[in-house]
Backbone as ProteinMPNN parsed JSONL, in Angstrom:
{"seq_chain_A": "MLAEKDRTRISAAITEAESKTSGEIFCVLARQVSRYREVPLMWAALAGFVVPPILVLTGLQRLALASIFSSWTDDSQRAMESLIVKAMTTYGLLQAGIFFIVAIIVALPAVRRVMTPAPLRRHRVRQAARRHFAAAGMHLSKDEPHILIFASLDDRQVELVAHENIHQAVGEGPWHAAVAAVVAGMKEGRAGDGFVKGIEICGAALAAHFPPSGPPRNQLPNGILET", "coords_chain_A": {"N_chain_A": [[24.241, -77.883, 14.059], [22.658, -77.825, 11.48], [19.695, -75.766, 10.798], [16.334, -75.741, 12.413], [14.344, -75.528, 10.778], [15.539, -76.53, 8.395], [16.208, -79.027, 9.106], [13.523, -79.848, 9.115], [12.598, -79.651, 6.554], [14.148, -81.571, 5.063], [13.317, -83.648, 6.42], [10.745, -83.766, 5.395], [11.111, -84.078, 2.816], [12.453, -86.494, 2.415], [10.159, -87.957, 3.099], [8.315, -87.455, 1.317], [9.88, -88.511, -1.227], [9.945, -91.209, -0.3], [7.33, -91.937, -0.533], [6.713, -92.567, -3.301], [8.11, -94.606, -3.74], [9.513, -98.258, -3.134], [11.918, -98.05, -1.889], [14.041, -96.876, 0.732], [15.227, -94.167, 1.897], [18.141, -92.495, 3.827], [19.788, -90.033, 6.095], [22.746, -88.519, 6.813], [24.6, -86.081, 8.823], [27.691, -85.13, 9.483], [29.805, -83.398, 12.175], [32.616, -83.874, 11.778], [34.79, -86.673, 10.876], [36.91, -87.827, 11.924], [39.781, -87.069, 14.011], [42.199, -86.743, 12.979], [44.713, -87.341, 14.363], [47.029, -88.367, 13.579], [48.183, -86.844, 11.52], [49.753, -84.336, 12.073], [51.856, -85.64, 13.199], [52.957, -86.898, 11.068], [53.357, -84.725, 9.255], [55.602, -83.239, 10.961], [57.352, -85.332, 11.106], [58.305, -85.216, 8.196], [58.98, -83.102, 7.582], [61.086, -82.6, 9.693], [63.005, -84.556, 8.3], [63.378, -83.704, 6.092], [63.764, -80.908, 6.017], [66.419, -80.033, 7.075], [68.499, -81.343, 5.548], [67.979, -79.826, 3.191], [68.82, -77.125, 3.977], [71.597, -77.78, 4.336], [72.15, -78.479, 1.762], [71.818, -75.945, 0.705], [73.677, -74.419, 1.252], [74.816, -74.245, 3.989], [76.612, -76.257, 4.116], [78.858, -75.349, 2.906], [79.767, -73.596, 5.094], [80.376, -75.585, 7.03], [82.405, -76.998, 5.924], [84.111, -75.035, 5.608], [84.729, -74.507, 7.968], [86.14, -76.793, 8.917], [88.183, -77.486, 7.478], [89.617, -75.273, 7.689], [90.734, -75.643, 9.842], [92.509, -77.865, 9.764], [95.077, -79.42, 10.524], [98.166, -80.951, 11.003], [98.237, -81.413, 13.776], [95.736, -81.268, 14.648], [93.442, -83.282, 15.177], [91.999, -83.598, 17.091], [90.61, -81.319, 17.402], [89.202, -81.318, 15.15], [87.678, -83.527, 15.398], [85.911, -82.859, 17.382], [84.68, -80.83, 16.364], [83.319, -82.099, 14.209], [81.269, -83.48, 15.815], [80.15, -81.514, 17.287], [78.685, -80.653, 14.961], [77.145, -82.617, 14.152], [75.854, -82.723, 16.609], [74.269, -80.521, 16.541], [72.983, -80.646, 13.928], [71.222, -82.786, 15.117], [69.553, -81.434, 17.045], [68.576, -79.679, 15.426], [66.801, -81.144, 14.027], [65.343, -82.127, 15.908], [64.038, -79.809, 16.699], [62.685, -78.772, 14.373], [60.668, -80.628, 14.114], [58.937, -80.925, 16.666], [58.355, -78.349, 16.44], [56.835, -78.191, 14.322], [55.115, -80.021, 14.487], [53.354, -78.955, 16.699], [52.406, -76.901, 15.409], [50.91, -77.975, 13.443], [49.001, -79.444, 14.686], [46.971, -77.648, 15.601], [43.586, -77.093, 15.264], [42.73, -75.617, 12.982], [44.696, -75.587, 11.384], [45.62, -78.388, 11.06], [43.288, -79.099, 9.892], [43.372, -77.935, 7.157], [45.812, -79.163, 6.33], [45.359, -81.807, 6.358], [45.676, -84.581, 4.142], [43.649, -84.721, 1.295], [43.218, -87.315, 0.207], [43.131, -88.836, 2.374], [41.123, -87.684, 4.204], [38.973, -88.232, 2.567], [38.89, -91.339, 2.483], [38.49, -91.627, 5.316], [35.796, -90.509, 5.406], [34.311, -92.294, 3.775], [34.72, -94.809, 5.1], [33.24, -93.941, 7.396], [31.017, -93.61, 6.455], [30.009, -96.047, 5.271], [29.889, -97.864, 7.773], [27.782, -96.625, 9.018], [26.007, -97.257, 7.023], [26.127, -100.039, 6.976], [25.256, -100.37, 9.574], [22.368, -99.083, 9.556], [21.33, -101.304, 7.44], [20.95, -103.403, 9.09], [18.467, -103.294, 9.993], [16.738, -103.983, 7.841], [15.819, -106.149, 5.146], [17.828, -107.927, 3.093], [17.079, -107.631, 0.375], [15.819, -105.161, 0.386], [15.764, -102.022, -0.951], [17.87, -99.477, -0.143], [19.383, -96.356, 0.371], [22.075, -94.341, 1.74], [22.661, -90.681, 2.005], [25.301, -89.146, 3.024], [27.154, -86.592, 4.728], [30.178, -84.859, 5.553], [31.032, -82.011, 7.395], [33.245, -80.376, 8.323], [35.124, -82.032, 6.857], [34.74, -81.579, 4.281], [33.344, -83.636, 2.626], [31.286, -85.683, 0.851], [29.607, -88.524, 0.9], [27.62, -91.318, -1.055], [26.17, -93.94, -0.292], [24.659, -96.871, -1.637], [22.669, -99.546, -1.642], [23.252, -102.948, -3.396], [21.443, -103.806, -5.33], [20.163, -101.365, -5.987], [22.355, -99.939, -7.345], [22.649, -101.788, -9.298], [20.584, -101.652, -10.97], [20.217, -98.898, -11.366], [22.414, -97.675, -12.102], [25.634, -95.266, -12.214], [24.796, -92.725, -12.498], [22.825, -90.562, -11.278], [23.778, -90.737, -8.761], [26.002, -89.612, -8.825], [25.01, -86.993, -9.307], [23.259, -86.239, -7.214], [25.364, -86.152, -5.245], [26.825, -84.3, -5.997], [24.805, -82.194, -5.988], [24.464, -82.03, -3.184], [27.266, -81.414, -1.949], [27.51, -78.874, -3.44], [25.815, -77.273, -2.169], [26.61, -77.195, 0.556], [28.979, -76.221, 0.328], [28.254, -73.356, -0.453], [26.969, -72.991, 1.838], [24.729, -73.679, 2.481], [23.517, -76.102, 3.683], [21.3, -77.395, 4.009], [19.823, -77.203, 1.853], [21.178, -78.262, -0.076], [20.878, -81.134, 0.47], [18.158, -81.472, 0.427], [17.974, -81.232, -2.274], [19.592, -83.326, -3.205], [18.027, -85.736, -2.202], [15.823, -85.425, -3.483], [16.652, -86.105, -5.91], [17.675, -88.635, -5.473], [15.353, -89.921, -4.875], [13.805, -89.788, -7.261], [15.273, -91.578, -9.112], [14.922, -93.846, -7.429], [11.998, -94.356, -7.398], [11.528, -94.615, -10.199], [12.761, -97.091, -10.812], [12.228, -98.672, -8.49], [9.265, -98.894, -7.721], [6.441, -98.3, -5.735], [5.169, -101.011, -3.486], [3.249, -101.378, -2.122], [1.922, -99.893, 1.039], [4.233, -97.556, 2.416], [6.688, -98.742, 4.643], [8.784, -97.742, 5.74], [11.026, -98.058, 7.734], [13.307, -97.117, 8.34], [14.479, -94.133, 10.137], [12.992, -90.601, 9.319], [13.939, -88.421, 9.685], [17.13, -86.169, 9.66], [20.341, -87.419, 10.739], [22.432, -86.001, 13.04], [25.64, -85.835, 13.774]], "CA_chain_A": [[24.577, -77.781, 12.775], [21.424, -77.423, 10.799], [18.673, -75.032, 11.462], [15.219, -76.612, 12.842], [13.474, -75.453, 9.521], [16.299, -77.124, 7.283], [15.881, -80.304, 9.392], [11.781, -79.999, 8.815], [12.629, -79.849, 5.368], [14.785, -82.529, 4.824], [12.329, -84.978, 6.58], [9.796, -83.849, 4.355], [11.775, -84.598, 1.248], [12.713, -87.941, 2.66], [8.774, -88.439, 3.151], [7.743, -87.468, -0.161], [10.526, -89.41, -1.847], [9.806, -92.866, -0.135], [6.187, -92.219, -0.942], [6.78, -92.777, -4.461], [9.127, -95.818, -3.892], [9.361, -99.008, -2.033], [13.117, -97.686, -1.162], [14.56, -95.816, 1.967], [16.773, -93.047, 1.93], [18.347, -91.655, 5.162], [20.665, -89.283, 5.688], [23.667, -88.296, 8.211], [25.371, -85.073, 8.692], [28.667, -85.5, 10.641], [30.968, -82.311, 12.13], [33.76, -84.475, 11.497], [34.356, -88.116, 11.025], [38.208, -88.176, 12.51], [40.427, -85.655, 14.582], [43.592, -87.068, 12.222], [45.668, -87.235, 14.869], [48.449, -88.544, 13.184], [48.505, -85.987, 10.482], [50.722, -83.641, 12.799], [53.219, -86.252, 13.251], [53.267, -87.173, 9.595], [54.097, -83.34, 8.521], [56.661, -82.826, 11.538], [58.356, -85.997, 10.671], [58.828, -85.333, 7.12], [59.791, -81.954, 7.902], [62.301, -83.038, 10.359], [63.92, -85.349, 7.572], [63.702, -82.967, 4.788], [64.487, -79.576, 6.042], [67.943, -80.137, 7.587], [69.048, -81.507, 4.251], [67.848, -78.765, 2.334], [69.347, -76.163, 4.575], [72.827, -78.267, 4.073], [72.416, -78.334, 0.336], [71.519, -74.784, 0.215], [74.787, -73.363, 1.937], [75.232, -74.478, 5.222], [77.548, -77.26, 4.065], [80.096, -74.56, 2.733], [80.241, -72.983, 6.113], [80.885, -76.594, 7.857], [83.787, -77.505, 5.485], [85.273, -74.276, 5.557], [85.492, -74.281, 9.567], [86.976, -78.314, 9.44], [89.753, -77.466, 6.701], [90.393, -74.195, 8.348], [91.616, -75.801, 11.333], [93.292, -78.853, 9.344], [96.543, -79.496, 10.668], [98.712, -82.67, 11.538], [98.098, -81.715, 15.22], [94.58, -80.859, 15.102], [92.773, -84.34, 14.754], [90.829, -83.594, 18.278], [89.963, -80.21, 17.329], [88.319, -81.573, 13.885], [86.496, -84.487, 15.76], [85.153, -81.951, 18.465], [83.734, -79.937, 15.333], [82.187, -83.275, 13.771], [80.179, -83.849, 17.0], [79.191, -80.45, 17.319], [77.949, -80.25, 13.84], [76.152, -83.629, 14.142], [74.395, -82.629, 17.549], [73.401, -79.277, 15.742], [71.763, -81.254, 13.104], [70.31, -83.474, 15.422], [68.886, -80.678, 17.601], [67.702, -78.806, 14.603], [65.869, -82.043, 13.561], [64.208, -82.335, 16.785], [63.281, -78.684, 16.985], [61.793, -78.67, 13.781], [59.709, -81.916, 14.352], [58.474, -80.524, 17.66], [57.68, -77.216, 15.887], [56.14, -77.927, 13.082], [53.896, -80.712, 15.381], [52.782, -78.173, 17.732], [51.547, -75.854, 14.613], [50.001, -78.753, 12.536], [48.311, -79.895, 15.915], [46.023, -76.466, 15.925], [42.416, -77.691, 14.387], [42.543, -75.155, 11.792], [45.931, -75.654, 10.5], [45.593, -79.623, 10.712], [42.197, -79.312, 8.548], [43.978, -77.838, 5.777], [47.037, -80.07, 6.102], [45.018, -83.279, 6.16], [45.638, -84.877, 2.834], [42.269, -85.078, 0.678], [42.766, -88.8, -0.033], [42.899, -89.53, 3.9], [39.628, -87.377, 4.217], [38.149, -89.159, 1.666], [39.005, -92.594, 3.061], [37.757, -91.704, 6.445], [34.638, -90.379, 5.225], [33.896, -93.157, 3.287], [34.621, -95.728, 6.166], [32.22, -93.69, 8.352], [29.574, -93.962, 5.575], [29.647, -97.377, 5.349], [29.498, -97.961, 9.0], [26.473, -96.207, 9.044], [25.144, -98.083, 6.014], [25.637, -101.331, 7.593], [24.245, -100.384, 10.883], [21.096, -99.124, 9.136], [20.783, -102.288, 6.922], [20.567, -104.256, 9.839], [17.017, -103.303, 10.203], [16.088, -104.154, 6.529], [16.23, -107.231, 4.634], [18.891, -107.958, 2.05], [16.363, -107.269, -0.852], [14.921, -103.922, 0.448], [16.716, -100.978, -1.397], [17.892, -98.418, 0.509], [20.465, -95.364, 0.102], [22.556, -93.237, 2.427], [23.553, -89.948, 1.657], [26.633, -88.882, 4.142], [28.237, -85.5, 4.433], [31.327, -84.284, 6.87], [31.081, -80.484, 7.104], [34.676, -80.087, 8.468], [36.081, -82.858, 5.992], [34.215, -81.243, 3.056], [33.291, -84.612, 1.887], [30.009, -86.249, 0.559], [29.477, -89.63, 0.343], [26.551, -91.723, -1.381], [26.286, -95.563, -0.226], [23.2, -97.551, -2.14], [22.288, -101.281, -2.16], [23.901, -103.247, -4.405], [20.184, -103.748, -6.166], [19.929, -100.213, -6.727], [23.464, -100.068, -8.418], [22.732, -102.725, -10.602], [19.409, -101.247, -11.764], [20.208, -97.342, -11.738], [23.859, -96.995, -12.582], [26.087, -94.364, -11.587], [24.617, -91.288, -12.93], [21.786, -90.303, -10.309], [24.347, -90.93, -7.303], [26.928, -88.465, -9.065], [24.284, -85.856, -9.129], [22.965, -85.994, -5.847], [26.733, -85.856, -4.622], [27.048, -83.001, -6.351], [24.04, -81.287, -5.072], [24.857, -81.784, -1.517], [28.397, -80.734, -2.028], [27.185, -77.395, -3.823], [24.97, -76.747, -0.957], [27.571, -77.159, 1.659], [29.763, -74.723, -0.284], [27.597, -72.169, -0.441], [26.763, -72.664, 3.422], [23.248, -73.906, 2.55], [23.717, -77.668, 3.446], [19.914, -78.13, 4.027], [19.164, -76.875, 0.476], [22.059, -79.369, -0.839], [20.492, -82.531, 0.963], [16.885, -81.568, -0.203], [18.191, -81.623, -3.822], [20.074, -84.635, -3.318], [17.003, -86.643, -1.72], [14.813, -85.53, -4.673], [17.451, -86.768, -7.039], [17.642, -90.268, -5.512], [13.982, -90.349, -4.73], [13.556, -89.891, -8.608], [15.919, -92.524, -9.519], [14.262, -95.041, -6.776], [10.652, -94.315, -8.058], [11.591, -95.131, -11.689], [13.104, -98.356, -10.771], [11.611, -99.477, -7.533], [7.972, -98.357, -7.566], [5.599, -98.961, -4.328], [4.814, -102.46, -3.59], [2.309, -101.643, -0.827], [2.06, -98.759, 2.067], [5.551, -97.262, 3.148], [6.979, -99.431, 5.73], [9.513, -96.323, 6.895], [11.837, -98.783, 8.648], [14.417, -96.057, 8.906], [13.75, -92.507, 10.342], [13.111, -89.885, 7.726], [15.033, -86.98, 10.106], [18.887, -86.44, 9.275], [21.278, -87.85, 11.907], [23.626, -85.157, 12.851], [26.862, -86.457, 14.637]], "C_chain_A": [[24.044, -77.348, 11.728], [20.414, -76.586, 11.631], [17.146, -75.759, 11.559], [14.341, -76.72, 11.394], [14.232, -76.333, 8.322], [15.956, -78.787, 7.845], [14.271, -80.756, 8.978], [11.921, -80.462, 7.252], [13.384, -80.844, 4.654], [13.925, -83.7, 5.119], [11.433, -85.02, 5.789], [10.218, -84.151, 3.286], [11.927, -85.682, 1.281], [11.082, -88.555, 2.318], [8.102, -88.449, 1.936], [8.545, -88.287, -1.09], [10.297, -90.731, -1.752], [8.281, -92.843, -0.314], [5.799, -92.949, -2.251], [7.595, -94.087, -4.754], [9.044, -97.006, -2.882], [10.862, -98.946, -1.357], [13.083, -97.282, 0.067], [15.545, -95.114, 1.641], [16.635, -92.347, 3.786], [19.67, -90.87, 5.077], [21.694, -88.991, 6.967], [24.668, -86.931, 7.766], [26.468, -84.859, 9.784], [29.303, -84.081, 10.429], [32.135, -82.775, 11.273], [33.886, -85.786, 11.646], [35.621, -88.587, 11.476], [38.983, -86.949, 12.862], [41.908, -85.963, 13.776], [44.304, -86.985, 13.094], [47.288, -87.295, 14.615], [49.054, -87.612, 12.028], [49.461, -84.752, 11.205], [51.938, -84.253, 12.977], [53.708, -86.624, 11.922], [54.485, -85.915, 9.086], [55.538, -82.933, 9.682], [57.635, -83.982, 11.195], [59.111, -85.928, 9.29], [59.338, -83.827, 7.107], [61.116, -81.944, 8.509], [63.391, -83.79, 9.406], [64.356, -84.398, 6.363], [64.389, -81.714, 4.896], [65.913, -79.527, 6.186], [68.748, -80.556, 6.324], [69.03, -80.415, 3.154], [68.751, -77.413, 2.744], [70.751, -76.65, 4.322], [72.836, -77.809, 2.858], [72.278, -76.771, -0.032], [72.605, -73.78, 0.556], [75.59, -73.844, 3.103], [76.319, -75.546, 5.186], [79.002, -76.517, 3.875], [80.645, -74.066, 4.144], [81.097, -74.284, 7.19], [82.345, -76.972, 7.367], [84.466, -76.736, 5.678], [85.73, -74.465, 6.967], [86.311, -75.727, 9.616], [88.376, -77.998, 8.445], [90.256, -76.36, 6.927], [91.36, -74.501, 9.277], [92.317, -77.319, 10.993], [94.269, -78.934, 9.392], [96.76, -80.859, 10.985], [98.407, -82.721, 13.06], [96.539, -81.464, 15.625], [93.559, -81.815, 14.931], [91.563, -84.033, 15.975], [89.927, -82.558, 17.896], [88.922, -80.563, 16.144], [87.407, -82.819, 14.356], [85.813, -83.817, 17.121], [84.127, -81.4, 17.312], [82.99, -80.633, 14.721], [81.191, -83.337, 14.561], [79.83, -82.81, 17.074], [78.21, -80.283, 16.158], [76.709, -81.373, 13.813], [75.121, -83.305, 15.27], [73.889, -81.417, 17.083], [72.491, -79.82, 14.911], [70.769, -81.887, 13.521], [68.985, -82.897, 16.191], [68.053, -79.961, 16.406], [66.717, -79.741, 14.004], [64.679, -81.862, 14.455], [63.347, -81.189, 16.962], [62.264, -78.455, 16.04], [60.641, -79.57, 13.463], [58.839, -81.296, 15.175], [57.407, -79.08, 17.052], [56.455, -77.189, 15.134], [54.644, -79.039, 13.764], [52.965, -79.92, 15.944], [51.808, -77.44, 16.708], [50.482, -76.637, 13.945], [48.716, -79.171, 13.398], [46.957, -78.99, 15.796], [44.698, -77.117, 14.849], [42.439, -77.114, 13.324], [43.43, -75.452, 10.837], [45.864, -77.252, 10.107], [44.196, -80.128, 9.72], [42.734, -79.241, 7.453], [45.373, -78.475, 5.386], [46.689, -81.547, 5.889], [44.915, -83.595, 4.587], [44.052, -85.186, 2.348], [41.864, -86.485, 0.56], [42.292, -89.347, 1.269], [41.521, -89.042, 4.191], [38.828, -88.315, 3.647], [37.741, -90.707, 2.057], [38.364, -92.602, 4.326], [36.398, -91.544, 6.127], [33.781, -91.383, 4.749], [33.801, -94.49, 4.139], [33.277, -95.487, 6.987], [31.145, -93.965, 7.753], [29.214, -95.166, 5.452], [29.525, -98.068, 6.536], [28.24, -97.659, 9.038], [25.502, -97.13, 8.109], [24.723, -99.293, 6.542], [24.711, -101.225, 8.912], [22.739, -100.289, 10.377], [20.521, -100.499, 8.288], [20.583, -103.299, 7.867], [18.956, -104.293, 10.088], [16.176, -103.575, 8.642], [16.454, -105.46, 6.068], [17.091, -106.963, 3.507], [18.337, -107.511, 0.61], [15.607, -105.841, -0.692], [15.756, -102.57, 0.037], [16.856, -99.83, -0.501], [19.362, -97.54, 0.581], [21.016, -94.433, 1.41], [23.284, -92.203, 1.942], [24.48, -89.207, 3.145], [27.545, -87.906, 3.78], [29.004, -85.431, 5.715], [31.396, -82.807, 6.468], [32.762, -80.136, 7.164], [35.731, -80.875, 7.346], [35.747, -82.482, 4.662], [33.996, -82.276, 2.194], [32.0, -84.784, 1.681], [30.123, -87.776, 0.044], [27.976, -90.63, 0.429], [26.814, -93.307, -1.177], [24.955, -96.179, -0.785], [23.291, -98.998, -2.195], [22.69, -101.607, -3.25], [22.672, -103.598, -5.685], [20.167, -102.367, -6.883], [21.07, -99.732, -7.702], [23.235, -100.651, -9.567], [21.628, -102.358, -11.478], [19.354, -99.881, -12.236], [21.277, -97.169, -12.483], [24.165, -96.03, -11.544], [25.57, -92.868, -11.225], [24.0, -90.351, -11.786], [22.575, -89.96, -8.877], [25.444, -89.891, -7.619], [26.143, -87.09, -8.908], [23.783, -85.519, -8.143], [24.195, -85.756, -5.169], [26.962, -84.7, -4.708], [26.37, -81.863, -6.006], [24.266, -80.677, -3.823], [26.081, -81.167, -1.223], [28.436, -79.129, -2.393], [26.618, -76.679, -2.685], [25.857, -76.55, 0.129], [28.864, -75.977, 1.241], [29.407, -73.501, -0.235], [27.092, -71.834, 0.97], [25.199, -72.97, 3.473], [23.09, -75.598, 2.692], [22.221, -78.22, 3.559], [19.226, -78.065, 2.769], [20.001, -78.079, -0.734], [21.284, -81.009, -0.444], [18.828, -82.495, 0.414], [17.103, -81.729, -1.306], [18.506, -83.111, -4.205], [19.236, -86.009, -3.058], [16.175, -86.385, -3.043], [15.389, -86.12, -5.97], [17.363, -88.413, -6.82], [16.31, -90.62, -5.409], [13.367, -90.499, -6.3], [13.837, -91.198, -9.246], [15.195, -93.816, -8.84], [12.926, -95.12, -7.421], [10.597, -94.813, -9.267], [12.017, -96.515, -11.761], [12.651, -99.319, -9.58], [10.43, -98.868, -7.174], [7.511, -98.942, -6.12], [5.244, -100.222, -4.32], [3.673, -102.353, -2.333], [2.441, -100.097, 0.179], [3.452, -98.702, 2.243], [6.04, -97.807, 4.323], [7.868, -98.563, 6.626], [10.137, -97.226, 7.799], [13.05, -97.962, 9.358], [14.024, -94.81, 9.157], [14.16, -91.538, 9.42], [13.841, -88.521, 8.159], [16.219, -87.534, 9.638], [19.276, -86.42, 10.693], [22.308, -86.817, 11.817], [24.447, -85.702, 14.178], [28.01, -85.462, 14.884]], "O_chain_A": [[24.646, -76.583, 10.974], [20.294, -76.665, 12.853], [16.861, -76.41, 10.554], [13.794, -77.746, 10.991], [13.562, -76.782, 7.392], [15.509, -79.636, 7.074], [13.963, -81.883, 8.591], [11.411, -81.496, 6.823], [13.151, -80.888, 3.446], [13.762, -84.614, 4.311], [11.102, -86.109, 5.32], [9.336, -84.679, 2.608], [11.618, -86.277, 0.248], [10.849, -89.416, 1.47], [7.384, -89.379, 1.568], [7.832, -88.883, -1.898], [10.363, -91.477, -2.73], [7.843, -93.99, -0.225], [4.853, -93.729, -2.356], [7.703, -94.544, -5.892], [8.517, -96.768, -1.795], [11.088, -99.67, -0.387], [11.975, -97.316, 0.603], [16.609, -95.483, 1.145], [15.733, -91.973, 4.536], [20.492, -91.02, 4.173], [21.305, -89.292, 8.095], [25.291, -86.792, 6.713], [26.147, -84.441, 10.896], [29.446, -83.522, 9.342], [32.54, -82.19, 10.269], [33.173, -86.29, 12.514], [35.684, -89.816, 11.51], [38.912, -85.926, 12.182], [42.806, -85.2, 14.132], [45.108, -86.153, 12.674], [48.269, -86.713, 15.077], [50.237, -87.656, 11.689], [49.982, -84.156, 10.262], [52.994, -83.622, 12.94], [54.924, -86.641, 11.728], [55.67, -85.959, 8.754], [56.482, -82.331, 9.173], [58.794, -83.627, 10.979], [60.234, -86.406, 9.13], [60.314, -83.617, 6.387], [62.102, -81.411, 8.0], [64.582, -83.664, 9.689], [65.462, -84.382, 5.824], [65.331, -81.37, 4.183], [66.571, -78.931, 5.334], [69.797, -79.931, 6.17], [69.958, -80.2, 2.375], [69.311, -76.749, 1.871], [71.384, -75.656, 3.965], [73.457, -76.766, 2.651], [72.677, -76.43, -1.145], [72.548, -72.586, 0.262], [76.82, -73.835, 3.153], [76.944, -75.736, 6.229], [80.037, -76.868, 4.442], [81.855, -74.114, 4.36], [82.082, -74.07, 7.897], [83.282, -77.205, 8.131], [85.606, -77.089, 5.978], [86.929, -74.577, 7.222], [87.212, -75.755, 10.455], [89.501, -78.334, 8.816], [91.382, -76.177, 6.466], [92.429, -73.943, 9.524], [92.677, -77.963, 11.978], [94.866, -78.581, 8.375], [95.915, -81.73, 11.189], [98.314, -83.806, 13.634], [96.182, -81.468, 16.803], [92.542, -81.294, 14.472], [90.37, -84.233, 15.747], [88.706, -82.692, 17.974], [87.799, -80.064, 16.226], [86.416, -83.082, 13.675], [85.15, -84.571, 17.833], [82.909, -81.553, 17.405], [81.882, -80.156, 14.478], [80.079, -83.249, 14.041], [78.619, -82.891, 16.87], [77.075, -79.84, 16.335], [75.55, -81.085, 13.518], [73.908, -83.477, 15.142], [72.692, -81.343, 17.359], [71.293, -79.574, 15.045], [69.674, -81.905, 12.959], [67.854, -83.382, 16.17], [66.856, -79.73, 16.577], [65.753, -79.218, 13.445], [63.519, -81.586, 14.146], [62.168, -81.313, 17.293], [61.153, -78.055, 16.39], [59.773, -79.273, 12.643], [57.791, -80.983, 14.611], [56.199, -78.888, 17.188], [55.443, -76.494, 15.219], [53.457, -78.816, 13.528], [51.773, -80.137, 15.726], [50.612, -77.324, 16.977], [49.339, -76.196, 13.825], [47.588, -79.229, 12.908], [45.881, -79.581, 15.892], [44.974, -77.56, 13.735], [42.188, -77.851, 12.37], [43.139, -75.582, 9.648], [46.031, -77.513, 8.915], [44.089, -81.154, 9.049], [42.733, -80.194, 6.674], [45.926, -78.302, 4.3], [47.455, -82.37, 5.388], [44.163, -82.945, 3.86], [43.329, -85.877, 3.067], [40.723, -86.925, 0.703], [41.336, -90.114, 1.383], [40.682, -89.908, 4.436], [38.092, -89.095, 4.251], [36.611, -91.188, 1.975], [37.635, -93.569, 4.546], [35.668, -92.441, 6.548], [32.625, -91.457, 5.166], [32.859, -95.248, 3.908], [32.437, -96.349, 7.246], [30.246, -94.547, 8.36], [28.011, -95.416, 5.523], [28.926, -99.129, 6.357], [27.477, -98.623, 9.104], [24.429, -97.609, 8.478], [23.565, -99.696, 6.651], [23.694, -101.872, 9.163], [21.932, -101.176, 10.658], [19.334, -100.786, 8.439], [19.937, -104.246, 7.418], [18.359, -105.336, 10.355], [14.984, -103.289, 8.53], [17.449, -105.956, 6.596], [17.1, -105.849, 2.984], [19.119, -107.067, -0.231], [14.86, -105.441, -1.584], [16.456, -102.114, 0.941], [15.83, -99.251, -0.143], [20.395, -98.151, 0.851], [20.15, -93.815, 2.029], [24.397, -92.424, 1.465], [23.9, -88.86, 4.174], [28.438, -88.009, 2.94], [28.568, -85.864, 6.782], [31.77, -82.449, 5.352], [33.399, -79.71, 6.201], [36.848, -80.458, 7.042], [36.419, -83.013, 3.778], [34.335, -82.107, 1.023], [31.311, -84.008, 2.344], [30.638, -88.12, -1.02], [27.317, -90.773, 1.458], [27.642, -93.87, -1.893], [24.001, -95.797, -0.108], [24.135, -99.518, -2.924], [22.617, -100.817, -4.192], [23.021, -103.634, -6.865], [20.16, -102.236, -8.107], [20.769, -99.182, -8.761], [23.525, -100.198, -10.674], [21.664, -102.695, -12.661], [18.693, -99.548, -13.22], [21.177, -96.529, -13.53], [23.562, -95.813, -10.493], [25.759, -92.138, -10.252], [24.684, -89.405, -11.395], [22.162, -89.147, -8.049], [25.843, -89.254, -6.644], [26.716, -86.14, -8.374], [23.761, -84.298, -7.986], [24.019, -84.932, -4.272], [27.278, -83.986, -3.756], [26.898, -80.78, -5.755], [24.288, -79.51, -3.433], [26.097, -80.376, -0.281], [29.16, -78.303, -1.835], [26.992, -75.555, -2.349], [25.727, -75.447, 0.659], [29.415, -75.124, 1.938], [30.196, -72.589, 0.014], [26.822, -70.682, 1.31], [24.501, -72.554, 4.398], [22.554, -76.249, 1.795], [21.965, -79.379, 3.23], [18.207, -78.719, 2.546], [19.582, -78.543, -1.795], [21.279, -81.902, -1.291], [18.34, -83.55, 0.007], [16.341, -82.591, -1.746], [18.006, -83.844, -5.058], [19.566, -87.106, -3.51], [15.89, -87.413, -3.657], [14.708, -86.536, -6.906], [17.08, -89.246, -7.68], [16.024, -91.72, -5.882], [12.474, -91.324, -6.491], [12.975, -91.87, -9.812], [14.889, -94.763, -9.564], [12.77, -96.146, -8.083], [9.613, -95.504, -9.534], [11.666, -97.165, -12.746], [12.696, -100.545, -9.682], [10.534, -98.188, -6.154], [8.09, -99.84, -5.509], [4.933, -100.617, -5.443], [3.358, -103.361, -1.701], [3.23, -99.252, -0.245], [4.022, -99.793, 2.242], [5.693, -97.108, 5.275], [7.827, -98.552, 7.856], [9.637, -97.12, 8.919], [13.556, -98.09, 10.473], [13.189, -94.315, 8.4], [15.242, -91.487, 8.835], [14.255, -87.685, 7.355], [16.482, -88.692, 9.313], [18.809, -85.726, 11.597], [22.993, -86.661, 10.806], [23.982, -85.921, 15.297], [29.0, -85.81, 15.528]]}, "name": "protein", "num_of_chains": 1, "seq": "MLAEKDRTRISAAITEAESKTSGEIFCVLARQVSRYREVPLMWAALAGFVVPPILVLTGLQRLALASIFSSWTDDSQRAMESLIVKAMTTYGLLQAGIFFIVAIIVALPAVRRVMTPAPLRRHRVRQAARRHFAAAGMHLSKDEPHILIFASLDDRQVELVAHENIHQAVGEGPWHAAVAAVVAGMKEGRAGDGFVKGIEICGAALAAHFPPSGPPRNQLPNGILET"}
């Protein structure tokens, strides 16, 4: 996903930032955090329930009523019942057809990516970021400040997770700026530049509030993890 020169630049930026603080910064770049297999079924079910009634309301009911009442006579009960059964069967087949067609179309990766709701993508990226943050935290004590910059290319989402001590000391401002920098880099097709800028912002915030307390311990890898 990243060119080797970008990996080198990101690693150098992390090393430089950590030399001025007791905190740790680590970065993860994912291609995608989920395949969102439920999305085609969601859209297919929605289309199957919504489209047929809309077709009825926009004119098909006139055809159905005309067919029923044009054949309404005292001795045509069976014909009317048959017509109703045919109408219900047609309606059911229409629903099933719409369901499968929409499911197949939305299952295409490019379409599914577009049709996945942004809140769902944000939720999945946030979950993935927190899992990585928790896994990294196992190597650190609860008092060691650390920051994760997590980005997902296909989901077009960036999540920054920081240790509670950092949030209390720094606030939210630098993190919003760091996320904005990474997002801008991804949008421009320069993810490496975005990460480097985000690391610099985080490093400055850490240096201001968590100065070095000795030689860097460097318990987390300085290179970016690509998944």
